[in-house]
N, C-alpha and C positions, 0 to 999 in steps of 0.2 A: 275797364274791361280787362280781363285776365289774359286775353290772347294777344295783347299788344307787344311790341318789340322790347319795351322797357321791362316787361315781366321776364323775358328771356335774359336780359342783361342782369337783372337783380337776382335771378335764380342762379346763374353762373357765378356771380359774385358771392352768393351765399355758399355755394358748393366749394369754391376756392378757399374762402376764409374759414369755413367750418370743417371741411372734409379733407382737403389736401394737406393740411398741417400735420396729419398723421402719416402721410405718404412721403413727403419731401422733408429732408433735414434742413436745419438752418445753417449749421456749420459742423465741422469735424475738427476736433483738437485732441491730439495725443491718442489717436485710434478710438476716441469716444465720439460717437455720432450723437449730436444734440438736436432733438426735436422740440417743438414748442412746449409740450407739456412736461418735458424734462426740466424746464426752467422754473417750475413751481417749487422744486427742491433746492433752488439756488439760494445762496446767502445774500445775493444782491437784490435789494428791493425793487430796483428799476427793472430788472429782468423778470420779476414775478408778475408784472402787469402785462407781459407779452401774450401769454395764453388767454387771459381774460379779454384782451383787446381783440384777438382773433375771434373768439366766440361771440363777443359783443357785436362785432362787425357782421358776423354771419346772422345773428338773430335780428339785427336791425334791417339787413337786406331782406330777410324772409318776411318780416312784419310789413315792410314797405310794399311787398308784392300785393298784399291783400288790402291795401289802402287806395285802390284804384279809383274809388268814388270821391276821395278827398285828395285831389292832386297837389294842393298846396302843402298839406301835411306830408305827403309822400316826398315832395321836393325838399322840404326842410329835413326830414329824416335822412335823406340821401346826402345832404350837405353835412349833417352831423357825422354820418358814417365816413364821408371823405375826410373829415377832420380827424376822426379816430385812426383811420388808416395812415394818414400823413404823420401823426404822432408816433404810431407804431413803427413806421418806416424810419423815422428819425431815431428812435430808440435802438432799433436793430443796427442801423448804420453807425451810430455812435459807439455801440458796444463792439462792433466788428473792428472799428478803427482803434479801439482801446484794448484789444485782446492782449492780455499779458503773456509774456514768454514767447515772443515771436521768433525765438531761435529755432524752435520746431515749427515748421510751416503748417499753418492751419488752412484747411480747405473750406471755402465758403459754399454753402449749399444753395440749391435753387429756391428753397423756401423763403429766402430773403426777398425775392421778387414778387411774392404773392400779394403783399399790400399794394405794390405799384400797379399790378394788373387789376386788382379790385378797384382802385381809384379810377383807372381808365374806364372800367365797365360802369361805375357809378356816374361818371361824367357823361358817358353816352346815354345812360338811362335818364339823367336829368335833362339832357338835350331833347330826348323823345317826349318826356313829360311836358316840357315847356312848349314843344310843338303841338301836342294835344290840347294844352290849355289855350293856346292861341287859336286853334281851330274851333274850340267850343265858344270862345269869345266872339269870333267872327260869325258864327251861326246865330248866336244870341242877338247880334246887331241886326241881322236880317229880319228878325221876328217883329 
């Protein structure tokens, strides 16, 4: 059912991962504000996967919304999405800790925390999906 609370969690996760990467910067170095899609022109191959991970996470969240009839597949897609976001968070933290030229102070942007919030929303969605699955199983036992 599309009006369940996990739909709201998944929709907000899709908006965060797909839309807010254009609004919030990841970091700022030497008066250059870096957004997620600016990393496509980077020479570092590790940073080139960041925008694809954000978009992949948004697409997986959006697809999982419409899989409400197949709760097990929805649960598995959310787990895969959590894994993608944890890898993305690891890449971003690794790069921020290894920023070269820290004689000029670089500012970290709020966009770094987007994968963390998305993981939190996906965990809440999985919890609600699991609760629905248990409810359906308990009703099937009564038949």
